[in-house]
N, CA, C and O atoms as CSV, one atom per row, in Angstrom:
chain,resi,resn,atom,element,x,y,z
A,1,UNK,N,N,98.093,145.058,97.410
A,1,UNK,CA,C,99.064,143.955,97.428
A,1,UNK,C,C,99.316,143.505,98.865
A,1,UNK,O,O,99.384,142.309,99.146
A,2,UNK,N,N,99.450,144.451,99.752
A,2,UNK,CA,C,99.661,144.161,101.172
A,2,UNK,C,C,98.504,143.311,101.703
A,2,UNK,O,O,98.725,142.347,102.435
A,3,UNK,N,N,97.266,143.670,101.331
A,3,UNK,CA,C,96.087,142.924,101.777
A,3,UNK,C,C,96.159,141.485,101.305
A,3,UNK,O,O,95.788,140.558,102.025
A,4,UNK,N,N,96.646,141.313,100.074
A,4,UNK,CA,C,96.755,139.988,99.471
A,4,UNK,C,C,97.699,139.120,100.295
A,4,UNK,O,O,97.386,137.972,100.611
A,5,UNK,N,N,98.851,139.677,100.637
A,5,UNK,CA,C,99.838,138.940,101.429
A,5,UNK,C,C,99.245,138.611,102.789
A,5,UNK,O,O,99.421,137.508,103.306
A,6,UNK,N,N,98.544,139.573,103.360
A,6,UNK,CA,C,97.928,139.388,104.675
A,6,UNK,C,C,96.917,138.242,104.628
A,6,UNK,O,O,96.862,137.417,105.540
A,7,UNK,N,N,96.121,138.195,103.561
A,7,UNK,CA,C,95.118,137.142,103.408
A,7,UNK,C,C,95.786,135.781,103.229
A,7,UNK,O,O,95.331,134.785,103.792
A,8,UNK,N,N,96.857,135.737,102.452
A,8,UNK,CA,C,97.582,134.478,102.246
A,8,UNK,C,C,98.125,133.946,103.565
A,8,UNK,O,O,98.208,132.736,103.774
A,9,UNK,N,N,98.490,134.860,104.445
A,9,UNK,CA,C,99.060,134.471,105.735
A,9,UNK,C,C,97.967,134.119,106.735
A,9,UNK,O,O,98.256,133.808,107.890
A,10,UNK,N,N,96.719,134.167,106.298
A,10,UNK,CA,C,95.623,133.857,107.196
A,10,UNK,C,C,95.451,134.914,108.277
A,10,UNK,O,O,94.918,134.639,109.352
A,11,UNK,N,N,95.910,136.127,107.978
A,11,UNK,CA,C,95.766,137.218,108.928
A,11,UNK,C,C,96.765,137.183,110.072
A,11,UNK,O,O,96.650,137.963,111.017
A,12,UNK,N,N,97.745,136.285,110.000
A,12,UNK,CA,C,98.748,136.164,111.063
A,12,UNK,C,C,99.942,137.062,110.739
A,12,UNK,O,O,100.671,136.800,109.782
A,13,UNK,N,N,100.148,138.121,111.531
A,13,UNK,CA,C,101.236,139.081,111.250
A,13,UNK,C,C,102.611,138.428,111.134
A,13,UNK,O,O,103.434,138.855,110.324
A,14,UNK,N,N,102.866,137.391,111.941
A,14,UNK,CA,C,104.165,136.720,111.869
A,14,UNK,C,C,104.327,136.026,110.528
A,14,UNK,O,O,105.409,136.041,109.941
A,15,UNK,N,N,103.247,135.417,110.043
A,15,UNK,CA,C,103.319,134.738,108.754
A,15,UNK,C,C,103.451,135.741,107.617
A,15,UNK,O,O,104.081,135.453,106.600
A,16,UNK,N,N,102.858,136.919,107.789
A,16,UNK,CA,C,102.987,137.967,106.770
A,16,UNK,C,C,104.468,138.246,106.552
A,16,UNK,O,O,104.926,138.342,105.413
A,17,UNK,N,N,105.218,138.378,107.653
A,17,UNK,CA,C,106.658,138.627,107.548
A,17,UNK,C,C,107.348,137.489,106.826
A,17,UNK,O,O,108.216,137.726,105.986
A,18,UNK,N,N,106.974,136.245,107.142
A,18,UNK,CA,C,107.569,135.086,106.473
A,18,UNK,C,C,107.358,135.179,104.969
A,18,UNK,O,O,108.290,134.987,104.188
A,19,UNK,N,N,106.121,135.478,104.570
A,19,UNK,CA,C,105.799,135.546,103.143
A,19,UNK,C,C,106.597,136.667,102.476
A,19,UNK,O,O,107.120,136.492,101.376
A,20,UNK,N,N,106.688,137.819,103.148
A,20,UNK,CA,C,107.442,138.934,102.571
A,20,UNK,C,C,108.932,138.596,102.495
A,20,UNK,O,O,109.609,138.991,101.546
A,21,UNK,N,N,109.438,137.873,103.481
A,21,UNK,CA,C,110.851,137.504,103.493
A,21,UNK,C,C,111.170,136.509,102.378
A,21,UNK,O,O,112.267,136.517,101.821
A,22,UNK,N,N,110.199,135.655,102.061
A,22,UNK,CA,C,110.408,134.669,100.999
A,22,UNK,C,C,110.505,135.352,99.639
A,22,UNK,O,O,110.972,134.763,98.664
A,23,UNK,N,N,110.052,136.613,99.592
A,23,UNK,CA,C,110.058,137.363,98.337
A,23,UNK,C,C,109.351,136.566,97.235
A,23,UNK,O,O,109.847,136.421,96.118
A,24,UNK,N,N,108.187,136.064,97.596
A,24,UNK,CA,C,107.378,135.325,96.626
A,24,UNK,C,C,107.040,136.288,95.492
A,24,UNK,O,O,106.632,137.425,95.730
A,25,UNK,N,N,107.212,135.827,94.277
A,25,UNK,CA,C,106.938,136.696,93.133
A,25,UNK,C,C,105.444,136.998,93.049
A,25,UNK,O,O,104.611,136.199,93.476
A,26,UNK,N,N,105.119,138.162,92.494
A,26,UNK,CA,C,103.720,138.560,92.356
A,26,UNK,C,C,102.932,137.514,91.588
A,26,UNK,O,O,101.795,137.199,91.939
A,27,UNK,N,N,103.538,136.978,90.540
A,27,UNK,CA,C,102.846,135.981,89.720
A,27,UNK,C,C,102.483,134.764,90.560
A,27,UNK,O,O,101.393,134.204,90.435
A,28,UNK,N,N,103.413,134.367,91.414
A,28,UNK,CA,C,103.172,133.210,92.271
A,28,UNK,C,C,102.017,133.497,93.230
A,28,UNK,O,O,101.143,132.654,93.432
A,29,UNK,N,N,102.023,134.685,93.812
A,29,UNK,CA,C,100.951,135.060,94.740
A,29,UNK,C,C,99.609,135.043,94.016
A,29,UNK,O,O,98.617,134.554,94.557
A,30,UNK,N,N,99.573,135.575,92.791
A,30,UNK,CA,C,98.306,135.589,92.048
A,30,UNK,C,C,97.827,134.177,91.769
A,30,UNK,O,O,96.629,133.903,91.832
A,31,UNK,N,N,98.765,133.264,91.455
A,31,UNK,CA,C,98.388,131.867,91.211
A,31,UNK,C,C,97.759,131.271,92.465
A,31,UNK,O,O,96.721,130.614,92.393
A,32,UNK,N,N,98.389,131.501,93.608
A,32,UNK,CA,C,97.879,130.962,94.868
A,32,UNK,C,C,96.489,131.529,95.151
A,32,UNK,O,O,95.576,130.798,95.535
A,33,UNK,N,N,96.341,132.833,94.958
A,33,UNK,CA,C,95.058,133.481,95.239
A,33,UNK,C,C,93.971,132.935,94.326
A,33,UNK,O,O,92.857,132.660,94.772
A,34,UNK,N,N,94.296,132.777,93.037
A,34,UNK,CA,C,93.310,132.244,92.092
A,34,UNK,C,C,92.871,130.849,92.501
A,34,UNK,O,O,91.680,130.538,92.493
A,35,UNK,N,N,93.839,130.005,92.861
A,35,UNK,CA,C,93.515,128.639,93.269
A,35,UNK,C,C,92.669,128.649,94.529
A,35,UNK,O,O,91.702,127.895,94.639
A,36,UNK,N,N,93.028,129.493,95.471
A,36,UNK,CA,C,92.298,129.581,96.732
A,36,UNK,C,C,90.861,130.026,96.469
A,36,UNK,O,O,89.918,129.508,97.068
A,37,UNK,N,N,90.708,131.004,95.557
A,37,UNK,CA,C,89.384,131.526,95.230
A,37,UNK,C,C,88.552,130.442,94.547
A,37,UNK,O,O,87.378,130.255,94.869
A,38,UNK,N,N,89.164,129.734,93.607
A,38,UNK,CA,C,88.463,128.665,92.896
A,38,UNK,C,C,88.043,127.580,93.878
A,38,UNK,O,O,86.934,127.052,93.790
A,39,UNK,N,N,88.923,127.252,94.804
A,39,UNK,CA,C,88.632,126.213,95.797
A,39,UNK,C,C,87.478,126.651,96.695
A,39,UNK,O,O,86.589,125.858,97.008
A,40,UNK,N,N,87.498,127.917,97.107
A,40,UNK,CA,C,86.433,128.444,97.965
A,40,UNK,C,C,85.099,128.388,97.240
A,40,UNK,O,O,84.089,127.992,97.821
A,41,UNK,N,N,85.091,128.788,95.960
A,41,UNK,CA,C,83.852,128.756,95.180
A,41,UNK,C,C,83.353,127.328,95.029
A,41,UNK,O,O,82.152,127.069,95.107
A,42,UNK,N,N,84.286,126.399,94.811
A,42,UNK,CA,C,83.918,124.990,94.673
A,42,UNK,C,C,83.288,124.482,95.970
A,42,UNK,O,O,82.285,123.768,95.940
A,43,UNK,N,N,83.879,124.852,97.105
A,43,UNK,CA,C,83.341,124.439,98.411
A,43,UNK,C,C,81.926,124.963,98.603
A,43,UNK,O,O,81.041,124.239,99.059
A,44,UNK,N,N,81.721,126.232,98.251
A,44,UNK,CA,C,80.401,126.852,98.408
A,44,UNK,C,C,79.378,126.105,97.561
A,44,UNK,O,O,78.284,125.793,98.032
A,45,UNK,N,N,79.735,125.819,96.313
A,45,UNK,CA,C,78.818,125.098,95.428
A,45,UNK,C,C,78.516,123.716,95.982
A,45,UNK,O,O,77.369,123.269,95.961
A,46,UNK,N,N,79.541,123.044,96.477
A,46,UNK,CA,C,79.368,121.694,97.008
A,46,UNK,C,C,78.442,121.718,98.224
A,46,UNK,O,O,77.587,120.846,98.380
A,47,UNK,N,N,78.619,122.714,99.075
A,47,UNK,CA,C,77.790,122.819,100.278
A,47,UNK,C,C,76.347,123.157,99.932
A,47,UNK,O,O,75.430,122.761,100.652
A,48,UNK,N,N,76.136,123.881,98.843
A,48,UNK,CA,C,74.776,124.227,98.421
A,48,UNK,C,C,73.997,122.987,98.019
A,48,UNK,O,O,72.778,122.939,98.184
A,49,UNK,N,N,74.681,121.997,97.499
A,49,UNK,CA,C,74.014,120.784,97.024
A,49,UNK,C,C,73.459,119.924,98.155
A,49,UNK,O,O,72.474,119.207,97.977
A,50,UNK,N,N,74.096,120.004,99.311
A,50,UNK,CA,C,73.671,119.146,100.432
A,50,UNK,C,C,72.258,119.453,100.900
A,50,UNK,O,O,71.764,118.816,101.830
């Protein structure tokens, strides 16, 4: 879970604290991660076509 928060913060320790302070619900974090993962996969596929 800690790794997940760290990744959401882009690896910035200060932002990690912000995210933890916001007390973002686990469900919300999972939604963000899923969207981010889907977006990354979409980008990869799009770049493969070029």
